[in-house]
C-alpha positions in Angstrom: 255.0 -7.0 121.7 255.7 -3.9 119.3 252.9 -5.4 116.7 250.4 -6.4 119.1 250.7 -2.9 120.4 250.3 -1.6 117.0 247.6 -4.0 115.8 245.6 -3.0 118.6 246.4 1.0 117.7 244.9 0.3 114.5 242.1 -1.2 115.8 241.5 1.6 117.8 241.4 4.0 115.0 239.1 1.8 112.9 236.9 2.0 115.6 236.8 5.4 115.5 236.7 6.6 111.8 232.7 5.8 110.9 232.2 9.1 113.7 234.8 11.0 111.4 233.0 10.0 108.4 229.5 11.3 109.4 230.4 14.3 111.6 228.3 12.5 114.2 228.2 13.7 118.1 230.9 11.3 119.7 229.6 8.3 121.6 231.3 8.5 124.6 228.5 10.6 126.3 226.4 7.5 125.5 228.7 4.8 126.3 231.6 4.4 128.7 234.6 3.3 126.5 237.6 4.3 129.2 239.6 1.7 130.0 238.9 2.3 134.0 235.3 1.3 133.3 234.0 3.0 136.6 230.4 2.1 136.2 230.9 -1.8 135.9 228.4 -3.6 137.8 229.9 -5.8 140.6 228.5 -8.7 142.7 228.8 -10.6 145.5 229.4 -14.4 145.4 226.6 -16.6 144.6 227.4 -20.2 146.7 224.8 -22.1 145.4 226.4 -21.5 141.9 229.8 -22.6 143.4 228.2 -25.5 144.9 227.4 -26.6 141.2 230.9 -26.4 139.8 231.8 -30.1 138.7 234.5 -31.3 141.5 236.4 -32.8 138.7 236.1 -29.1 136.3 239.8 -27.5 136.3 239.9 -24.1 135.6 242.6 -23.2 133.0 244.5 -20.7 135.8 243.7 -21.5 139.2 241.4 -18.5 140.8 240.8 -17.1 137.7 237.8 -17.2 135.3 239.4 -17.1 132.0 236.7 -16.1 129.1 237.5 -15.8 125.7 236.1 -12.5 123.9 236.0 -11.4 120.0 236.1 -8.0 120.0 233.8 -6.9 117.4 232.7 -4.0 118.1 230.4 -1.9 120.6 228.4 -2.0 122.6 228.9 -6.1 122.9 232.9 -6.1 123.2 235.7 -3.3 121.8 238.8 -2.3 122.7 238.8 0.7 125.1 240.1 4.1 124.3 244.1 2.7 125.8 243.7 0.1 122.7 244.0 -2.6 125.4 241.6 -3.4 127.5 238.2 -4.9 126.3 235.2 -3.3 127.0 231.5 -3.6 126.4 228.5 -5.5 127.7 230.0 -9.1 127.3 232.9 -8.1 129.6 230.5 -6.8 132.2 228.7 -9.9 132.5 232.0 -12.2 132.3 232.9 -10.2 135.3 229.7 -10.1 136.9 229.8 -14.3 136.4 233.7 -14.6 137.8 232.1 -12.7 140.7 229.4 -14.8 141.3 232.3 -17.3 141.5 234.4 -16.1 143.5 237.1 -15.7 140.9 239.5 -12.9 139.5 238.5 -12.5 135.3 240.7 -13.5 132.9 239.6 -11.8 129.1 241.8 -13.3 126.3 240.9 -11.2 122.9 240.6 -14.0 120.3 239.5 -14.1 116.5 235.8 -15.6 115.9 236.8 -18.4 114.0 239.4 -19.6 116.7 237.0 -19.4 119.6 235.5 -23.4 119.1 239.4 -24.4 119.0 240.7 -22.8 122.1 237.7 -23.9 124.1 238.2 -27.5 122.9 241.9 -27.8 124.0 241.1 -26.0 127.0 242.9 -22.9 126.4 240.1 -21.0 128.4 237.2 -21.9 130.6 234.2 -20.2 128.8 232.9 -17.9 125.5 231.2 -15.3 126.3 231.1 -13.8 122.5 227.6 -13.3 121.3 227.5 -17.3 120.8 223.8 -18.6 119.5 223.1 -22.1 120.5 222.7 -24.5 117.8 221.8 -28.4 117.5 225.4 -28.7 115.2 227.2 -26.6 118.3 225.9 -28.2 121.1 227.6 -31.6 119.8 230.7 -30.4 120.9 230.0 -28.0 123.4 227.5 -27.0 126.3 225.7 -23.5 126.6 224.6 -21.3 129.4 222.1 -18.4 127.9 222.0 -15.0 128.4 220.9 -13.0 125.9 218.2 -13.5 122.9 219.9 -12.8 119.5 218.2 -10.2 117.7 218.3 -8.1 114.8 216.9 -4.5 114.7 214.8 -2.9 112.3 215.9 0.7 112.4 214.8 4.0 110.3 215.8 7.4 109.8 214.4 9.6 113.1 212.2 11.5 110.8 210.5 8.5 109.2 207.0 7.8 108.8 207.3 4.0 110.0 206.6 3.6 113.2 206.8 -0.1 114.0 208.0 -3.5 111.8 206.7 -7.1 113.4 205.9 -9.1 111.2 206.3 -9.6 107.2 203.5 -7.6 106.4 204.9 -4.3 108.0 207.5 -4.3 105.7 205.6 -4.9 102.4 207.1 -2.5 99.7 209.9 -1.2 101.6 213.3 -0.7 100.6 215.6 -2.6 102.9 219.4 -2.4 103.1 220.9 -5.6 104.3 224.4 -7.7 103.7 224.4 -10.1 100.7 224.2 -13.8 102.2 223.5 -12.6 105.7 221.2 -14.0 108.0 218.9 -11.1 107.8 218.7 -11.3 103.9 217.6 -15.0 104.5 215.0 -14.1 106.2 213.7 -11.0 104.8 213.3 -12.7 101.4 211.4 -15.2 103.3 209.1 -12.7 104.6 209.0 -11.2 100.8 207.9 -14.3 99.7 204.7 -14.0 102.1 204.0 -10.9 101.2 203.8 -11.9 97.7 201.6 -14.9 98.3 199.3 -13.0 100.4 198.9 -10.0 97.6 201.0 -7.5 98.9 204.0 -5.8 97.6 207.3 -7.7 97.7 210.0 -6.0 99.8 213.4 -4.5 97.6 216.6 -5.5 99.0 219.6 -3.2 98.5 222.9 -4.2 99.3 225.8 -2.6 101.1 229.0 -4.1 102.5 229.3 -2.1 105.2 227.7 0.1 108.3 228.9 3.6 107.1 227.2 2.5 103.4 224.3 1.1 105.1 223.9 4.5 106.7 224.4 7.0 104.1 222.0 5.4 101.9 219.6 5.3 104.8 220.1 9.4 105.3 219.8 10.2 102.0 217.0 8.1 101.9 217.8 5.7 98.9 216.5 3.1 101.6 213.8 2.8 104.0 214.9 0.5 106.6 218.3 -1.3 108.1 218.2 -4.3 109.3 221.6 -6.2 110.9 222.3 -7.2 114.7 220.7 -5.2 116.8 223.4 -4.9 118.9 225.5 -3.3 116.1 222.3 -0.5 115.5 222.2 0.4 118.7 225.5 1.5 118.9 225.4 3.2 115.7 222.0 4.9 116.5 223.4 6.5 119.8 226.3 7.5 117.6 224.9 9.2 114.6 221.4 10.6 116.1 220.1 10.3 113.3 218.1 6.7 113.2 216.0 5.0 115.5 214.8 1.8 116.2 211.4 0.5 114.7 211.2 -3.1 115.4 213.4 -6.2 116.1 213.8 -9.6 114.8 214.5 -13.0 116.2 218.0 -14.2 114.6 217.0 -17.6 114.0 213.2 -16.4 112.7 210.8 -18.1 112.7 212.5 -20.0 115.7 213.6 -18.5 118.8 217.5 -17.8 118.8 219.6 -17.3 122.2 222.9 -16.0 122.9 224.8 -18.3 125.6 227.8 -18.9 127.0 230.0 -21.6 125.2 232.0 -24.4 127.6 233.2 -27.7 127.0 230.9 -30.3 126.8 230.3 -32.3 129.9 233.1 -30.2 131.8 230.6 -29.7 134.7 230.7 -25.8 134.5 227.5 -25.1 132.5 224.9 -25.7 135.3 226.8 -23.4 137.5 226.4 -20.8 134.8 222.9 -20.9 134.5 222.6 -20.6 138.2 225.1 -17.6 138.1 223.0 -16.0 135.6 219.1 -16.5 137.2 220.4 -15.2 140.4 222.1 -12.4 138.7 218.5 -11.7 136.9 216.8 -12.0 140.2 218.5 -9.3 141.8 218.8 -6.8 138.9 222.5 -6.9 138.1 221.6 -8.3 134.9 219.5 -5.6 133.8 221.8 -3.2 135.2 224.3 -4.5 133.0 222.5 -4.7 129.6 220.9 -1.2 130.9 224.0 0.2 131.0 225.1 -0.5 127.4 221.6 0.1 125.9 220.7 -3.7 125.3 217.8 -3.9 127.4 215.3 -5.4 124.4 217.9 -8.4 124.3 216.8 -9.6 127.7 216.1 -13.4 128.6 213.6 -14.0 131.5 215.8 -16.8 132.8 218.8 -18.9 131.6 218.8 -22.5 130.3 221.2 -25.1 130.1 221.7 -26.7 126.3 217.9 -25.1 125.0 216.8 -26.2 122.1 219.0 -24.7 119.3 218.5 -23.6 116.0 218.4 -26.7 113.6 221.1 -28.0 111.5 220.4 -26.3 107.7 
């Protein structure tokens, strides 16, 4: 137990380091990372969703909706200032789903690599942790979509770059990405398209972490940062020196959706899809995303097991 508390304290300390390193304004004037979470969106039971749960489905714990979440960082999921409460957009959405099903929410923090085994074994009922829908994953799990998977294009606040929507908008720009990432794969294809069209290639520069990328941008060594959109939303709110000029589907040229993952054929996915669509219609869904500055990632509707990214 002691080592667990120490680990949580270390995690909280690491999350605070970039704030000190950049000398930026505190992020808690934008995002509530307190354990109390007084602004959380609560909803009433959804009778239609409850009725759609298969009578054969057995919850991991009676009366509870047990959800695995990986605390990768704000605004999606992180530890609160008490270093033990999990907060963020995914926990808030999980709470709204639990409310819809008339259940108490139980969050189990897990390492990202561990969620498939734990879900398959019935350790938890669902995974709500920025899991993208892929055809390979659909062979073992069911999915109920709840957000778009997006990368973001962010520039310095005083940059002359106004918008990046397609390959030609990035021609000749110096863009920082992580090596061997999905963003790198996409931008290499964009650069090839530009060259084929007689436009300048994209100059990719590689930095290992957020701090190095932001420093490179602020020092004008690069023109653009490209990485998962939610991460950059938090960095922009924290540092106040960068702004969004575009978004990009994480599955470009295909659409990439983020979904609740449940056990294949367990009989829960349709109920979660119905619950999500009710949250969308009621406006609760939009309020959750707005609370964490993720309105750009909203979906018009939830779908059960939509087409996923193809097997590579």
